[in-house]
C-alpha positions as CSV (number, residue, x, y, z in Angstrom):
1,M,131.6,72.9,49.2
2,A,132.8,70.3,46.6
3,L,134.4,73.0,44.4
4,E,136.7,74.2,47.0
5,S,139.4,71.7,46.1
6,N,139.6,72.7,42.4
7,K,139.6,76.5,42.6
8,G,143.2,76.7,41.3
9,L,142.5,74.4,38.4
10,V,143.5,75.6,35.0
11,G,142.7,72.7,32.8
12,K,139.5,71.3,31.3
13,V,136.3,70.2,33.0
14,V,133.8,67.8,31.4
15,V,130.1,68.4,32.3
16,V,127.2,65.9,31.8
17,L,123.6,66.8,32.1
18,V,122.1,63.9,34.1
19,R,118.5,65.0,34.6
20,G,116.0,66.4,32.2
21,L,114.8,70.0,32.1
22,V,111.1,69.6,32.6
23,G,109.9,71.6,35.6
24,V,113.2,73.2,36.3
25,K,113.3,76.8,37.5
26,R,113.9,79.4,34.7
27,D,117.2,80.8,36.0
28,I,118.7,77.3,36.3
29,R,117.4,76.2,32.9
30,E,118.9,79.3,31.3
31,T,122.2,78.5,33.1
32,I,122.2,75.0,31.7
33,H,121.4,76.4,28.2
34,L,124.4,78.8,28.5
35,L,126.5,75.7,29.1
36,N,125.3,74.4,25.7
37,L,123.5,71.4,27.3
38,K,120.1,70.8,25.7
39,S,119.0,67.3,26.8
40,A,119.8,64.6,29.2
41,N,123.0,62.6,28.7
42,N,124.6,65.5,26.7
43,C,128.2,66.4,27.5
44,V,130.3,69.4,27.0
45,V,134.0,70.2,27.7
46,L,134.7,73.6,29.3
47,D,137.7,75.6,30.6
48,A,137.9,75.6,34.4
49,T,137.4,79.3,34.8
50,P,135.7,80.9,37.9
51,V,132.7,81.9,35.7
52,N,132.1,78.4,34.4
53,L,132.6,76.9,37.9
54,G,130.0,79.3,39.3
55,M,127.5,78.2,36.6
56,L,128.2,74.6,37.5
57,R,127.6,75.4,41.2
58,K,124.3,77.0,40.4
59,A,123.0,74.0,38.4
60,K,124.6,71.3,40.6
61,D,121.3,69.5,41.1
62,Y,121.1,68.6,37.5
63,L,124.7,68.1,36.4
64,T,127.8,66.1,37.2
65,W,131.3,67.2,36.3
66,G,135.0,66.6,36.9
67,E,138.5,67.1,35.4
68,I,139.2,65.4,32.1
69,D,142.6,64.3,30.9
70,E,143.9,64.3,27.3
71,N,143.3,60.6,26.7
72,I,139.7,60.7,27.6
73,L,139.1,63.9,25.6
74,K,140.7,62.3,22.5
75,E,138.6,59.2,22.8
76,L,135.4,61.3,23.4
77,V,136.1,63.3,20.2
78,E,137.0,60.3,18.1
79,K,133.9,58.2,19.1
80,R,131.3,60.9,19.7
81,G,132.5,64.1,18.0
82,I,130.4,65.5,15.2
83,E,132.4,67.5,12.7
84,Y,131.3,71.1,12.3
85,L,130.5,71.9,8.7
86,G,128.6,75.2,9.2
87,R,129.6,78.8,8.5
88,L,132.6,80.3,10.2
89,T,131.6,84.0,9.6
90,D,128.5,85.8,8.2
91,S,128.3,86.8,4.5
92,K,129.9,90.2,5.2
93,S,132.7,88.7,7.4
94,K,131.7,90.9,10.3
95,I,130.5,88.3,12.8
96,N,132.6,85.2,13.7
97,Y,130.5,82.3,14.8
98,N,131.8,80.4,17.9
99,K,129.8,77.2,17.6
100,Y,132.7,74.9,17.4
101,F,136.1,74.0,18.9
102,E,139.2,72.8,17.2
103,F,140.9,69.5,18.0
104,N,143.8,68.1,16.0
105,G,143.1,70.6,13.2
106,K,139.4,69.7,12.7
107,K,136.4,71.6,13.9
108,Y,133.8,69.8,16.1
109,H,130.5,70.7,17.6
110,K,130.8,71.7,21.3
111,T,128.2,69.3,22.5
112,F,128.6,65.5,22.6
113,R,125.5,63.2,22.6
114,L,126.2,60.3,24.9
115,N,124.4,57.0,25.7
116,P,123.0,56.3,29.1
117,P,125.8,54.7,31.2
118,K,126.2,51.0,31.0
119,K,125.1,49.4,34.3
120,G,123.3,52.6,35.2
121,F,124.3,55.5,37.4
122,E,125.4,55.1,41.0
123,S,123.3,53.1,43.4
124,K,121.2,55.9,44.8
125,G,120.3,57.2,41.3
126,I,120.1,60.7,39.8
127,K,118.5,62.6,42.7
128,F,121.4,62.4,45.2
129,P,124.8,64.0,45.2
130,Y,127.9,61.9,44.4
131,K,129.2,62.1,47.9
132,M,126.0,60.4,49.2
133,G,126.2,57.6,46.6
134,G,124.2,59.4,43.8
135,A,125.1,60.8,40.4
136,L,125.0,64.6,40.8
137,G,127.7,67.2,41.5
138,Y,131.4,67.2,41.5
139,R,133.3,63.9,40.9
140,A,136.9,65.1,40.5
141,S,138.9,62.7,38.3
142,K,136.3,59.8,38.7
143,I,134.2,61.4,35.9
144,K,136.4,59.5,33.4
145,D,134.8,56.2,34.6
146,L,131.3,57.6,33.9
147,I,132.3,59.0,30.5
148,L,133.9,55.7,29.4
149,R,130.6,53.9,30.3
150,M,128.6,56.5,28.3
151,I,130.7,56.5,25.1
């Protein structure tokens, strides 16, 4: 499988929801919502843990993902990051909300809303895997080209 090459990965993975969620099976839709992806062309940055990679493998027919480096992450946050201004805890300080991530001392929402890619997705479109010339599945480090076209 495509994920076999990145099992020892410790860094960050960027995930983009390529297809919409209408008509998707319930368990796959719930997995996508657990990844904090709510509509097409949304993006989220995750740790490359075995749990997250298993969730990506389950929803591989609707997502594309790959490793992200620090420069692309910085550009993504600067251009598309929305600062989190909500609560950090409840009124009694018993529950800590985890709806944000910190980058350079500021708090940002976890989800990035992106534009459709300039010049479109790959030649076969959004219904074929990346290995066959489509847009879905694991891309390794070539995800940065897609992210730069979508920013």
